MIKE-161763 format. One record per residue (C-alpha): x negated, y negated, z; residue number from 1; residue in one letter. Coordinates in nm, 3 decimals, padded with zeros to 5 digits. Layout:
N
<u = X	v = Y	w = Z	resi = NUM	resn = A>
...
This chain:
403
<u = -03.619	v = -04.679	w = 04.659	resi = 1	resn = M>
<u = -03.350	v = -04.482	w = 04.847	resi = 2	resn = A>
<u = -03.170	v = -04.427	w = 04.523	resi = 3	resn = S>
<u = -03.486	v = -04.295	w = 04.363	resi = 4	resn = T>
<u = -03.541	v = -04.054	w = 04.654	resi = 5	resn = M>
<u = -03.187	v = -03.920	w = 04.623	resi = 6	resn = K>
<u = -03.239	v = -03.856	w = 04.253	resi = 7	resn = E>
<u = -03.563	v = -03.673	w = 04.326	resi = 8	resn = A>
<u = -03.401	v = -03.460	w = 04.596	resi = 9	resn = E>
<u = -03.133	v = -03.321	w = 04.361	resi = 10	resn = K>
<u = -03.189	v = -02.948	w = 04.302	resi = 11	resn = P>
<u = -03.296	v = -02.844	w = 03.957	resi = 12	resn = I>
<u = -03.021	v = -02.642	w = 03.788	resi = 13	resn = R>
<u = -03.137	v = -02.313	w = 03.650	resi = 14	resn = K>
<u = -03.044	v = -02.233	w = 03.294	resi = 15	resn = V>
<u = -02.850	v = -01.909	w = 03.286	resi = 16	resn = R>
<u = -02.893	v = -01.694	w = 02.978	resi = 17	resn = T>
<u = -02.596	v = -01.477	w = 02.888	resi = 18	resn = I>
<u = -02.676	v = -01.173	w = 02.682	resi = 19	resn = K>
<u = -02.378	v = -01.050	w = 02.491	resi = 20	resn = R>
<u = -02.333	v = -00.678	w = 02.456	resi = 21	resn = A>
<u = -02.354	v = -00.553	w = 02.099	resi = 22	resn = P>
<u = -02.019	v = -00.526	w = 01.927	resi = 23	resn = K>
<u = -01.876	v = -00.178	w = 01.949	resi = 24	resn = K>
<u = -01.786	v = -00.173	w = 01.581	resi = 25	resn = N>
<u = -02.120	v = -00.310	w = 01.462	resi = 26	resn = A>
<u = -02.301	v = -00.042	w = 01.263	resi = 27	resn = I>
<u = -02.638	v = 00.024	w = 01.431	resi = 28	resn = P>
<u = -02.963	v = -00.014	w = 01.233	resi = 29	resn = P>
<u = -03.048	v = 00.355	w = 01.270	resi = 30	resn = E>
<u = -02.747	v = 00.433	w = 01.050	resi = 31	resn = I>
<u = -02.783	v = 00.143	w = 00.807	resi = 32	resn = L>
<u = -03.155	v = 00.212	w = 00.755	resi = 33	resn = N>
<u = -03.149	v = 00.592	w = 00.755	resi = 34	resn = D>
<u = -03.337	v = 00.695	w = 00.436	resi = 35	resn = P>
<u = -03.188	v = 01.045	w = 00.436	resi = 36	resn = D>
<u = -02.836	v = 00.905	w = 00.458	resi = 37	resn = L>
<u = -02.915	v = 00.655	w = 00.181	resi = 38	resn = A>
<u = -03.037	v = 00.942	w = -00.035	resi = 39	resn = S>
<u = -02.717	v = 01.137	w = 00.026	resi = 40	resn = A>
<u = -02.503	v = 00.833	w = -00.056	resi = 41	resn = I>
<u = -02.685	v = 00.793	w = -00.388	resi = 42	resn = S>
<u = -02.504	v = 01.103	w = -00.515	resi = 43	resn = S>
<u = -02.181	v = 00.900	w = -00.513	resi = 44	resn = L>
<u = -02.104	v = 00.643	w = -00.787	resi = 45	resn = P>
<u = -02.261	v = 00.303	w = -00.717	resi = 46	resn = N>
<u = -01.949	v = 00.111	w = -00.817	resi = 47	resn = A>
<u = -01.733	v = 00.284	w = -00.554	resi = 48	resn = Y>
<u = -01.756	v = 00.168	w = -00.193	resi = 49	resn = N>
<u = -01.677	v = 00.472	w = 00.023	resi = 50	resn = F>
<u = -01.794	v = 00.286	w = 00.337	resi = 51	resn = E>
<u = -02.012	v = 00.580	w = 00.438	resi = 52	resn = I>
<u = -02.214	v = 00.394	w = 00.702	resi = 53	resn = H>
<u = -01.898	v = 00.271	w = 00.872	resi = 54	resn = K>
<u = -01.741	v = 00.617	w = 00.865	resi = 55	resn = T>
<u = -02.052	v = 00.787	w = 01.007	resi = 56	resn = V>
<u = -02.060	v = 00.530	w = 01.287	resi = 57	resn = H>
<u = -01.690	v = 00.579	w = 01.368	resi = 58	resn = R>
<u = -01.723	v = 00.957	w = 01.373	resi = 59	resn = L>
<u = -02.023	v = 00.943	w = 01.604	resi = 60	resn = R>
<u = -01.837	v = 00.711	w = 01.840	resi = 61	resn = L>
<u = -01.518	v = 00.914	w = 01.838	resi = 62	resn = S>
<u = -01.680	v = 01.242	w = 01.930	resi = 63	resn = G>
<u = -01.448	v = 01.415	w = 01.684	resi = 64	resn = S>
<u = -01.532	v = 01.772	w = 01.593	resi = 65	resn = S>
<u = -01.279	v = 01.858	w = 01.322	resi = 66	resn = H>
<u = -01.241	v = 01.609	w = 01.036	resi = 67	resn = L>
<u = -00.975	v = 01.583	w = 00.765	resi = 68	resn = A>
<u = -01.033	v = 01.394	w = 00.439	resi = 69	resn = L>
<u = -00.737	v = 01.279	w = 00.230	resi = 70	resn = Q>
<u = -00.757	v = 01.108	w = -00.109	resi = 71	resn = M>
<u = -00.565	v = 01.065	w = -00.435	resi = 72	resn = P>
<u = -00.637	v = 01.307	w = -00.715	resi = 73	resn = E>
<u = -00.866	v = 01.061	w = -00.891	resi = 74	resn = G>
<u = -01.109	v = 01.078	w = -00.599	resi = 75	resn = L>
<u = -01.083	v = 01.450	w = -00.517	resi = 76	resn = L>
<u = -01.397	v = 01.525	w = -00.719	resi = 77	resn = M>
<u = -01.597	v = 01.339	w = -00.455	resi = 78	resn = Y>
<u = -01.443	v = 01.532	w = -00.166	resi = 79	resn = G>
<u = -01.714	v = 01.801	w = -00.144	resi = 80	resn = P>
<u = -01.992	v = 01.539	w = -00.147	resi = 81	resn = V>
<u = -01.822	v = 01.342	w = 00.131	resi = 82	resn = L>
<u = -01.771	v = 01.662	w = 00.327	resi = 83	resn = S>
<u = -02.142	v = 01.748	w = 00.300	resi = 84	resn = D>
<u = -02.246	v = 01.399	w = 00.413	resi = 85	resn = I>
<u = -02.025	v = 01.398	w = 00.722	resi = 86	resn = F>
<u = -02.119	v = 01.755	w = 00.812	resi = 87	resn = S>
<u = -02.485	v = 01.659	w = 00.800	resi = 88	resn = R>
<u = -02.489	v = 01.313	w = 00.957	resi = 89	resn = F>
<u = -02.212	v = 01.332	w = 01.220	resi = 90	resn = T>
<u = -02.134	v = 01.571	w = 01.505	resi = 91	resn = P>
<u = -01.827	v = 01.717	w = 01.330	resi = 92	resn = V>
<u = -01.816	v = 02.096	w = 01.322	resi = 93	resn = L>
<u = -01.574	v = 02.134	w = 01.033	resi = 94	resn = S>
<u = -01.435	v = 01.926	w = 00.747	resi = 95	resn = V>
<u = -01.104	v = 01.993	w = 00.571	resi = 96	resn = V>
<u = -01.020	v = 01.834	w = 00.234	resi = 97	resn = I>
<u = -00.643	v = 01.792	w = 00.209	resi = 98	resn = Q>
<u = -00.540	v = 01.886	w = -00.143	resi = 99	resn = G>
<u = -00.171	v = 01.797	w = -00.141	resi = 100	resn = D>
<u = -00.066	v = 01.522	w = -00.380	resi = 101	resn = V>
<u = -00.126	v = 01.172	w = -00.246	resi = 102	resn = T>
<u = 00.065	v = 00.900	w = -00.428	resi = 103	resn = Y>
<u = -00.011	v = 00.613	w = -00.191	resi = 104	resn = G>
<u = -00.072	v = 00.501	w = 00.165	resi = 105	resn = A>
<u = 00.282	v = 00.611	w = 00.249	resi = 106	resn = C>
<u = 00.154	v = 00.967	w = 00.203	resi = 107	resn = C>
<u = -00.102	v = 00.949	w = 00.485	resi = 108	resn = V>
<u = -00.086	v = 01.299	w = 00.630	resi = 109	resn = D>
<u = -00.188	v = 01.267	w = 00.992	resi = 110	resn = D>
<u = 00.075	v = 01.523	w = 01.086	resi = 111	resn = L>
<u = -00.077	v = 01.776	w = 00.847	resi = 112	resn = G>
<u = -00.424	v = 01.700	w = 00.980	resi = 113	resn = A>
<u = -00.304	v = 01.763	w = 01.334	resi = 114	resn = Q>
<u = -00.137	v = 02.088	w = 01.230	resi = 115	resn = A>
<u = -00.472	v = 02.209	w = 01.094	resi = 116	resn = M>
<u = -00.643	v = 02.134	w = 01.423	resi = 117	resn = G>
<u = -00.821	v = 01.820	w = 01.303	resi = 118	resn = C>
<u = -00.882	v = 01.537	w = 01.548	resi = 119	resn = D>
<u = -00.976	v = 01.262	w = 01.297	resi = 120	resn = F>
<u = -00.848	v = 01.166	w = 00.951	resi = 121	resn = L>
<u = -01.016	v = 00.953	w = 00.685	resi = 122	resn = V>
<u = -00.767	v = 00.837	w = 00.421	resi = 123	resn = H>
<u = -00.922	v = 00.708	w = 00.096	resi = 124	resn = Y>
<u = -00.791	v = 00.477	w = -00.173	resi = 125	resn = G>
<u = -00.509	v = 00.294	w = 00.003	resi = 126	resn = H>
<u = -00.443	v = 00.027	w = 00.262	resi = 127	resn = S>
<u = -00.313	v = 00.077	w = 00.615	resi = 128	resn = C>
<u = 00.066	v = 00.098	w = 00.580	resi = 129	resn = L>
<u = 00.144	v = 00.326	w = 00.872	resi = 130	resn = V>
<u = 00.014	v = 00.147	w = 01.185	resi = 131	resn = P>
<u = -00.280	v = 00.319	w = 01.351	resi = 132	resn = L>
<u = -00.081	v = 00.316	w = 01.674	resi = 133	resn = S>
<u = 00.175	v = 00.545	w = 01.507	resi = 134	resn = K>
<u = -00.057	v = 00.816	w = 01.372	resi = 135	resn = T>
<u = -00.089	v = 01.131	w = 01.581	resi = 136	resn = V>
<u = -00.465	v = 01.157	w = 01.523	resi = 137	resn = V>
<u = -00.718	v = 00.870	w = 01.494	resi = 138	resn = P>
<u = -00.721	v = 00.750	w = 01.134	resi = 139	resn = C>
<u = -00.965	v = 00.544	w = 00.929	resi = 140	resn = L>
<u = -00.845	v = 00.386	w = 00.604	resi = 141	resn = Y>
<u = -01.111	v = 00.335	w = 00.336	resi = 142	resn = V>
<u = -00.993	v = 00.121	w = 00.044	resi = 143	resn = F>
<u = -01.270	v = 00.244	w = -00.189	resi = 144	resn = V>
<u = -01.316	v = -00.097	w = -00.345	resi = 145	resn = E>
<u = -01.453	v = -00.076	w = -00.698	resi = 146	resn = I>
<u = -01.692	v = -00.325	w = -00.856	resi = 147	resn = R>
<u = -01.565	v = -00.435	w = -01.196	resi = 148	resn = V>
<u = -01.647	v = -00.707	w = -01.447	resi = 149	resn = D>
<u = -01.411	v = -00.974	w = -01.314	resi = 150	resn = S>
<u = -01.576	v = -01.242	w = -01.530	resi = 151	resn = D>
<u = -01.473	v = -01.048	w = -01.840	resi = 152	resn = H>
<u = -01.116	v = -01.020	w = -01.710	resi = 153	resn = A>
<u = -01.095	v = -01.395	w = -01.653	resi = 154	resn = A>
<u = -01.253	v = -01.473	w = -01.990	resi = 155	resn = E>
<u = -01.003	v = -01.249	w = -02.170	resi = 156	resn = C>
<u = -00.712	v = -01.428	w = -02.008	resi = 157	resn = L>
<u = -00.856	v = -01.776	w = -02.071	resi = 158	resn = K>
<u = -00.871	v = -01.696	w = -02.442	resi = 159	resn = R>
<u = -00.513	v = -01.570	w = -02.440	resi = 160	resn = T>
<u = -00.309	v = -01.831	w = -02.252	resi = 161	resn = I>
<u = -00.286	v = -02.211	w = -02.294	resi = 162	resn = P>
<u = -00.525	v = -02.416	w = -02.086	resi = 163	resn = R>
<u = -00.365	v = -02.530	w = -01.764	resi = 164	resn = G>
<u = -00.124	v = -02.237	w = -01.739	resi = 165	resn = S>
<u = -00.045	v = -02.129	w = -01.385	resi = 166	resn = K>
<u = -00.166	v = -01.777	w = -01.301	resi = 167	resn = V>
<u = -00.060	v = -01.541	w = -01.021	resi = 168	resn = S>
<u = -00.341	v = -01.289	w = -00.972	resi = 169	resn = V>
<u = -00.258	v = -00.948	w = -00.827	resi = 170	resn = M>
<u = -00.366	v = -00.586	w = -00.842	resi = 171	resn = G>
<u = -00.421	v = -00.268	w = -00.646	resi = 172	resn = T>
<u = -00.625	v = -00.274	w = -00.327	resi = 173	resn = V>
<u = -00.932	v = -00.118	w = -00.492	resi = 174	resn = Q>
<u = -00.980	v = -00.437	w = -00.694	resi = 175	resn = F>
<u = -00.933	v = -00.685	w = -00.410	resi = 176	resn = R>
<u = -01.271	v = -00.852	w = -00.467	resi = 177	resn = D>
<u = -01.205	v = -00.880	w = -00.840	resi = 178	resn = A>
<u = -00.869	v = -01.049	w = -00.773	resi = 179	resn = I>
<u = -01.034	v = -01.332	w = -00.581	resi = 180	resn = F>
<u = -01.324	v = -01.358	w = -00.825	resi = 181	resn = S>
<u = -01.077	v = -01.401	w = -01.112	resi = 182	resn = C>
<u = -00.886	v = -01.662	w = -00.915	resi = 183	resn = M>
<u = -01.204	v = -01.867	w = -00.862	resi = 184	resn = S>
<u = -01.309	v = -01.832	w = -01.225	resi = 185	resn = N>
<u = -00.969	v = -01.932	w = -01.362	resi = 186	resn = L>
<u = -00.936	v = -02.222	w = -01.119	resi = 187	resn = T>
<u = -01.269	v = -02.365	w = -01.234	resi = 188	resn = L>
<u = -01.144	v = -02.335	w = -01.592	resi = 189	resn = A>
<u = -00.843	v = -02.556	w = -01.515	resi = 190	resn = G>
<u = -00.578	v = -02.293	w = -01.441	resi = 191	resn = H>
<u = -00.380	v = -02.344	w = -01.119	resi = 192	resn = P>
<u = -00.405	v = -02.004	w = -00.949	resi = 193	resn = C>
<u = -00.236	v = -01.830	w = -00.659	resi = 194	resn = V>
<u = -00.301	v = -01.495	w = -00.495	resi = 195	resn = V>
<u = 00.045	v = -01.418	w = -00.355	resi = 196	resn = P>
<u = 00.108	v = -01.196	w = -00.054	resi = 197	resn = Q>
<u = 00.388	v = -00.970	w = 00.063	resi = 198	resn = A>
<u = 00.302	v = -00.924	w = 00.430	resi = 199	resn = K>
<u = 00.176	v = -00.700	w = 00.585	resi = 200	resn = P>
<u = -00.009	v = -00.617	w = 00.261	resi = 201	resn = L>
<u = -00.337	v = -00.789	w = 00.181	resi = 202	resn = S>
<u = -00.323	v = -01.105	w = -00.035	resi = 203	resn = P>
<u = -00.282	v = -01.000	w = -00.398	resi = 204	resn = G>
<u = -00.210	v = -00.637	w = -00.310	resi = 205	resn = E>
<u = 00.085	v = -00.466	w = -00.477	resi = 206	resn = V>
<u = 00.235	v = -00.124	w = -00.407	resi = 207	resn = L>
<u = 00.464	v = 00.071	w = -00.634	resi = 208	resn = G>
<u = 00.752	v = -00.020	w = -00.401	resi = 209	resn = C>
<u = 00.641	v = -00.360	w = -00.264	resi = 210	resn = T>
<u = 00.535	v = -00.674	w = -00.446	resi = 211	resn = A>
<u = 00.532	v = -01.052	w = -00.389	resi = 212	resn = P>
<u = 00.843	v = -01.216	w = -00.534	resi = 213	resn = R>
<u = 00.964	v = -01.561	w = -00.628	resi = 214	resn = G>
<u = 00.652	v = -01.634	w = -00.831	resi = 215	resn = L>
<u = 00.832	v = -01.790	w = -01.127	resi = 216	resn = Y>
<u = 00.807	v = -02.169	w = -01.109	resi = 217	resn = D>
<u = 01.130	v = -02.328	w = -01.235	resi = 218	resn = E>
<u = 00.941	v = -02.650	w = -01.300	resi = 219	resn = G>
<u = 00.728	v = -02.485	w = -01.566	resi = 220	resn = L>
<u = 00.813	v = -02.325	w = -01.897	resi = 221	resn = G>
<u = 00.774	v = -01.952	w = -01.960	resi = 222	resn = E>
<u = 00.466	v = -02.019	w = -02.172	resi = 223	resn = G>
<u = 00.300	v = -02.217	w = -01.894	resi = 224	resn = E>
<u = 00.281	v = -01.942	w = -01.631	resi = 225	resn = Q>
<u = 00.196	v = -01.574	w = -01.608	resi = 226	resn = C>
<u = 00.063	v = -01.300	w = -01.386	resi = 227	resn = M>
<u = -00.274	v = -01.131	w = -01.425	resi = 228	resn = L>
<u = -00.266	v = -00.779	w = -01.286	resi = 229	resn = F>
<u = -00.587	v = -00.580	w = -01.239	resi = 230	resn = I>
<u = -00.522	v = -00.206	w = -01.246	resi = 231	resn = A>
<u = -00.586	v = 00.098	w = -01.461	resi = 232	resn = D>
<u = -00.219	v = 00.197	w = -01.485	resi = 233	resn = G>
<u = 00.131	v = 00.050	w = -01.501	resi = 234	resn = R>
<u = 00.304	v = 00.191	w = -01.191	resi = 235	resn = F>
<u = 00.204	v = -00.086	w = -00.949	resi = 236	resn = H>
<u = 00.229	v = -00.351	w = -01.220	resi = 237	resn = L>
<u = 00.590	v = -00.250	w = -01.281	resi = 238	resn = E>
<u = 00.671	v = -00.329	w = -00.918	resi = 239	resn = A>
<u = 00.538	v = -00.682	w = -00.971	resi = 240	resn = A>
<u = 00.739	v = -00.716	w = -01.294	resi = 241	resn = M>
<u = 01.058	v = -00.589	w = -01.127	resi = 242	resn = I>
<u = 01.010	v = -00.842	w = -00.846	resi = 243	resn = A>
<u = 00.937	v = -01.123	w = -01.097	resi = 244	resn = N>
<u = 01.124	v = -01.034	w = -01.418	resi = 245	resn = P>
<u = 01.087	v = -01.379	w = -01.580	resi = 246	resn = R>
<u = 00.710	v = -01.402	w = -01.538	resi = 247	resn = L>
<u = 00.500	v = -01.300	w = -01.837	resi = 248	resn = K>
<u = 00.264	v = -01.018	w = -01.738	resi = 249	resn = A>
<u = -00.090	v = -00.938	w = -01.850	resi = 250	resn = Y>
<u = -00.274	v = -00.629	w = -01.730	resi = 251	resn = R>
<u = -00.650	v = -00.598	w = -01.730	resi = 252	resn = Y>
<u = -00.779	v = -00.241	w = -01.741	resi = 253	resn = D>
<u = -01.114	v = -00.258	w = -01.558	resi = 254	resn = P>
<u = -01.235	v = 00.071	w = -01.705	resi = 255	resn = Y>
<u = -01.143	v = 00.014	w = -02.069	resi = 256	resn = G>
<u = -01.213	v = -00.361	w = -02.029	resi = 257	resn = K>
<u = -00.897	v = -00.443	w = -02.224	resi = 258	resn = V>
<u = -00.634	v = -00.711	w = -02.157	resi = 259	resn = L>
<u = -00.280	v = -00.627	w = -02.269	resi = 260	resn = T>
<u = 00.051	v = -00.809	w = -02.251	resi = 261	resn = E>
<u = 00.304	v = -00.586	w = -02.076	resi = 262	resn = E>
<u = 00.681	v = -00.570	w = -02.082	resi = 263	resn = G>
<u = 00.955	v = -00.415	w = -01.870	resi = 264	resn = Y>
<u = 01.322	v = -00.361	w = -01.958	resi = 265	resn = E>
<u = 01.455	v = -00.521	w = -01.642	resi = 266	resn = F>
<u = 01.808	v = -00.559	w = -01.774	resi = 267	resn = G>
<u = 01.829	v = -00.195	w = -01.879	resi = 268	resn = R>
<u = 01.697	v = -00.082	w = -01.539	resi = 269	resn = M>
<u = 01.958	v = -00.291	w = -01.354	resi = 270	resn = V>
<u = 02.230	v = -00.154	w = -01.581	resi = 271	resn = E>
<u = 02.133	v = 00.206	w = -01.498	resi = 272	resn = L>
<u = 02.110	v = 00.140	w = -01.125	resi = 273	resn = R>
<u = 02.444	v = -00.045	w = -01.120	resi = 274	resn = D>
<u = 02.602	v = 00.259	w = -01.285	resi = 275	resn = K>
<u = 02.451	v = 00.493	w = -01.024	resi = 276	resn = A>
<u = 02.578	v = 00.271	w = -00.742	resi = 277	resn = I>
<u = 02.924	v = 00.260	w = -00.897	resi = 278	resn = G>
<u = 02.934	v = 00.637	w = -00.951	resi = 279	resn = D>
<u = 02.841	v = 00.696	w = -00.586	resi = 280	resn = A>
<u = 03.125	v = 00.481	w = -00.449	resi = 281	resn = E>
<u = 03.382	v = 00.761	w = -00.482	resi = 282	resn = D>
<u = 03.156	v = 01.030	w = -00.334	resi = 283	resn = A>
<u = 03.291	v = 01.205	w = -00.024	resi = 284	resn = E>
<u = 02.983	v = 01.411	w = 00.065	resi = 285	resn = V>
<u = 02.638	v = 01.255	w = 00.073	resi = 286	resn = F>
<u = 02.314	v = 01.448	w = 00.095	resi = 287	resn = G>
<u = 02.055	v = 01.234	w = 00.273	resi = 288	resn = V>
<u = 01.692	v = 01.316	w = 00.196	resi = 289	resn = I>
<u = 01.414	v = 01.233	w = 00.440	resi = 290	resn = L>
<u = 01.084	v = 01.245	w = 00.253	resi = 291	resn = G>
<u = 00.821	v = 01.454	w = 00.430	resi = 292	resn = T>
<u = 00.527	v = 01.382	w = 00.200	resi = 293	resn = L>
<u = 00.296	v = 01.226	w = 00.455	resi = 294	resn = G>
<u = 00.486	v = 00.942	w = 00.623	resi = 295	resn = R>
<u = 00.720	v = 00.851	w = 00.334	resi = 296	resn = Q>
<u = 01.034	v = 00.916	w = 00.535	resi = 297	resn = G>
<u = 01.125	v = 00.682	w = 00.819	resi = 298	resn = N>
<u = 01.355	v = 00.835	w = 01.086	resi = 299	resn = P>
<u = 01.476	v = 00.487	w = 01.189	resi = 300	resn = A>
<u = 01.606	v = 00.423	w = 00.837	resi = 301	resn = I>
<u = 01.755	v = 00.774	w = 00.830	resi = 302	resn = L>
<u = 01.958	v = 00.703	w = 01.142	resi = 303	resn = N>
<u = 02.085	v = 00.374	w = 00.997	resi = 304	resn = K>
<u = 02.180	v = 00.536	w = 00.667	resi = 305	resn = V>
<u = 02.369	v = 00.814	w = 00.846	resi = 306	resn = L>
<u = 02.549	v = 00.555	w = 01.057	resi = 307	resn = G>
<u = 02.651	v = 00.349	w = 00.754	resi = 308	resn = V>
<u = 02.794	v = 00.654	w = 00.578	resi = 309	resn = L>
<u = 02.969	v = 00.805	w = 00.879	resi = 310	resn = R>
<u = 03.125	v = 00.471	w = 00.976	resi = 311	resn = D>
<u = 03.296	v = 00.479	w = 00.637	resi = 312	resn = R>
<u = 03.426	v = 00.832	w = 00.679	resi = 313	resn = G>
<u = 03.171	v = 00.999	w = 00.454	resi = 314	resn = K>
<u = 03.050	v = 01.351	w = 00.523	resi = 315	resn = K>
<u = 02.672	v = 01.390	w = 00.537	resi = 316	resn = T>
<u = 02.399	v = 01.648	w = 00.561	resi = 317	resn = F>
<u = 02.024	v = 01.591	w = 00.591	resi = 318	resn = V>
<u = 01.756	v = 01.757	w = 00.378	resi = 319	resn = V>
<u = 01.381	v = 01.736	w = 00.437	resi = 320	resn = L>
<u = 01.179	v = 01.739	w = 00.114	resi = 321	resn = L>
<u = 00.816	v = 01.666	w = 00.035	resi = 322	resn = S>
<u = 00.894	v = 01.610	w = -00.334	resi = 323	resn = E>
<u = 01.230	v = 01.549	w = -00.497	resi = 324	resn = I>
<u = 01.320	v = 01.710	w = -00.830	resi = 325	resn = F>
<u = 01.654	v = 01.736	w = -01.016	resi = 326	resn = P>
<u = 01.645	v = 02.118	w = -01.019	resi = 327	resn = A>
<u = 01.598	v = 02.127	w = -00.642	resi = 328	resn = K>
<u = 01.900	v = 01.904	w = -00.575	resi = 329	resn = L>
<u = 02.111	v = 02.100	w = -00.822	resi = 330	resn = D>
<u = 02.078	v = 02.395	w = -00.582	resi = 331	resn = M>
<u = 02.298	v = 02.198	w = -00.338	resi = 332	resn = M>
<u = 02.611	v = 02.119	w = -00.541	resi = 333	resn = P>
<u = 02.803	v = 02.035	w = -00.221	resi = 334	resn = Q>
<u = 02.666	v = 01.680	w = -00.242	resi = 335	resn = A>
<u = 02.864	v = 01.435	w = -00.451	resi = 336	resn = D>
<u = 02.579	v = 01.182	w = -00.427	resi = 337	resn = A>
<u = 02.239	v = 01.146	w = -00.265	resi = 338	resn = W>
<u = 02.049	v = 00.885	w = -00.068	resi = 339	resn = V>
<u = 01.673	v = 00.936	w = -00.057	resi = 340	resn = Q>
<u = 01.446	v = 00.782	w = 00.206	resi = 341	resn = I>
<u = 01.112	v = 00.846	w = 00.040	resi = 342	resn = A>
<u = 01.028	v = 00.614	w = -00.249	resi = 343	resn = C>
<u = 01.268	v = 00.363	w = -00.408	resi = 344	resn = P>
<u = 01.086	v = 00.401	w = -00.739	resi = 345	resn = R>
<u = 01.209	v = 00.760	w = -00.754	resi = 346	resn = L>
<u = 01.563	v = 00.629	w = -00.795	resi = 347	resn = S>
<u = 01.463	v = 00.341	w = -01.023	resi = 348	resn = I>
<u = 01.233	v = 00.534	w = -01.257	resi = 349	resn = D>
<u = 01.388	v = 00.880	w = -01.264	resi = 350	resn = W>
<u = 01.736	v = 00.845	w = -01.117	resi = 351	resn = G>
<u = 01.905	v = 00.889	w = -01.455	resi = 352	resn = H>
<u = 01.752	v = 01.238	w = -01.487	resi = 353	resn = Y>
<u = 01.947	v = 01.364	w = -01.185	resi = 354	resn = F>
<u = 02.290	v = 01.525	w = -01.216	resi = 355	resn = T>
<u = 02.434	v = 01.328	w = -00.922	resi = 356	resn = K>
<u = 02.369	v = 00.962	w = -00.831	resi = 357	resn = P>
<u = 02.057	v = 00.929	w = -00.615	resi = 358	resn = I>
<u = 02.034	v = 00.595	w = -00.435	resi = 359	resn = L>
<u = 01.762	v = 00.422	w = -00.239	resi = 360	resn = S>
<u = 01.856	v = 00.274	w = 00.102	resi = 361	resn = P>
<u = 01.876	v = -00.074	w = -00.055	resi = 362	resn = Y>
<u = 02.119	v = 00.056	w = -00.317	resi = 363	resn = E>
<u = 02.331	v = 00.221	w = -00.047	resi = 364	resn = L>
<u = 02.370	v = -00.113	w = 00.130	resi = 365	resn = Y>
<u = 02.468	v = -00.260	w = -00.207	resi = 366	resn = R>
<u = 02.725	v = 00.015	w = -00.252	resi = 367	resn = M>
<u = 02.897	v = -00.045	w = 00.084	resi = 368	resn = V>
<u = 02.898	v = -00.422	w = 00.035	resi = 369	resn = G>
<u = 02.656	v = -00.516	w = 00.311	resi = 370	resn = E>
<u = 02.415	v = -00.661	w = 00.053	resi = 371	resn = V>
<u = 02.532	v = -00.871	w = -00.239	resi = 372	resn = E>
<u = 02.393	v = -00.826	w = -00.585	resi = 373	resn = K>
<u = 02.186	v = -01.123	w = -00.700	resi = 374	resn = K>
<u = 02.139	v = -01.192	w = -01.068	resi = 375	resn = E>
<u = 01.780	v = -01.154	w = -01.181	resi = 376	resn = G>
<u = 01.675	v = -01.006	w = -00.846	resi = 377	resn = V>
<u = 01.598	v = -00.646	w = -00.759	resi = 378	resn = Y>
<u = 01.437	v = -00.592	w = -00.419	resi = 379	resn = E>
<u = 01.079	v = -00.462	w = -00.420	resi = 380	resn = M>
<u = 01.018	v = -00.489	w = -00.046	resi = 381	resn = D>
<u = 01.015	v = -00.134	w = 00.092	resi = 382	resn = F>
<u = 00.706	v = -00.211	w = 00.302	resi = 383	resn = Y>
<u = 00.750	v = -00.587	w = 00.347	resi = 384	resn = E>
<u = 00.812	v = -00.739	w = 00.688	resi = 385	resn = K>
<u = 01.142	v = -00.919	w = 00.724	resi = 386	resn = G>
<u = 01.440	v = -00.973	w = 00.948	resi = 387	resn = E>
<u = 01.719	v = -00.896	w = 00.704	resi = 388	resn = N>
<u = 01.574	v = -00.626	w = 00.477	resi = 389	resn = N>
<u = 01.695	v = -00.352	w = 00.709	resi = 390	resn = Y>
<u = 01.653	v = -00.091	w = 00.434	resi = 391	resn = W>
<u = 01.274	v = -00.131	w = 00.441	resi = 392	resn = S>
<u = 01.007	v = 00.025	w = 00.661	resi = 393	resn = N>
<u = 00.919	v = -00.303	w = 00.833	resi = 394	resn = F>
<u = 01.263	v = -00.461	w = 00.823	resi = 395	resn = G>
<u = 01.418	v = -00.534	w = 01.161	resi = 396	resn = G>
<u = 01.312	v = -00.268	w = 01.410	resi = 397	resn = D>
<u = 01.237	v = 00.002	w = 01.152	resi = 398	resn = N>
<u = 00.862	v = -00.031	w = 01.214	resi = 399	resn = A>
<u = 00.919	v = 00.161	w = 01.539	resi = 400	resn = K>
<u = 00.998	v = 00.464	w = 01.319	resi = 401	resn = R>
<u = 01.213	v = 00.604	w = 01.600	resi = 402	resn = G>
<u = 01.408	v = 00.919	w = 01.545	resi = 403	resn = G>
């Protein structure tokens, strides 16, 4: 009885209800369900995801008054429409469309936006390469993902390669969803699939200067493995082929809906670059170019390059250039050779058009003997994280971009 009384005397615990505050980044219903905004968005192509609702929400939260929009030339036609939408549905007082050439995410021009008095930048068409903590104005990256017929891409490849062939699926960031859809489709059809990653890029994402490597499986024959690359051009695909020269490459053009087998003269490229490295060995005066197109140039790499050259008794001078052309460098005949800290593909693709050798940072380290040449390997890691790739933007402490 006493025990029963004690049980009865125990206080009843109250149930406490915890109400969580709405997530700051959650887009509110009044934006998602705004019929006028939906009508304005309908003037943009349905297949392109410009993430308008998200951008409107971010601009309202930020309190920004002067907005800059930056995009590659293929999207510039939509710039005026985007400008009208943000002028109408956000508190911004002015919108500037940046018209300078934009080759990739390395060209994000937060410095230019700041110089024009803008306090927010939306960069379209590329992933976030330059950390948001390093931009001088708040920046929003919009991939502009594009809906494509991924089933058709997978079906084309299935009819082309032997059943059971291993497939590495990659592409540009706009087709990220299609990459994973193709992987699922091909896996169900009996093809072992991988979506490789070169961190900090997204899985399957390839840049013109950075691509996953080591994809060739020595345990399989050349006819039993390949890469499927989803893109409308060859520039990014070539980076994947340079990084994996033994892997057969197929490119699916999502606009023309055509699958093609692609080739790259890897041996010829290496031969040309070896010659440039050899020709630069006897140079006494080096011109060192820091690219100023957006954030292409990294001051931390510049300082290391200057140190490497000066430690070996070389004379140096620094040139700032937004774009690098042979005629421009010919105006400075004092240089016996050049090192450019902008885009390694400039040296690889067009180096033989220049009067003097023009090396990438990786090639400079090859020249001075700090990096050994490896047969069948050419580094495509300019934006890949690593401890020993000190010529790259994320190698060692280069991500600090100190100057």
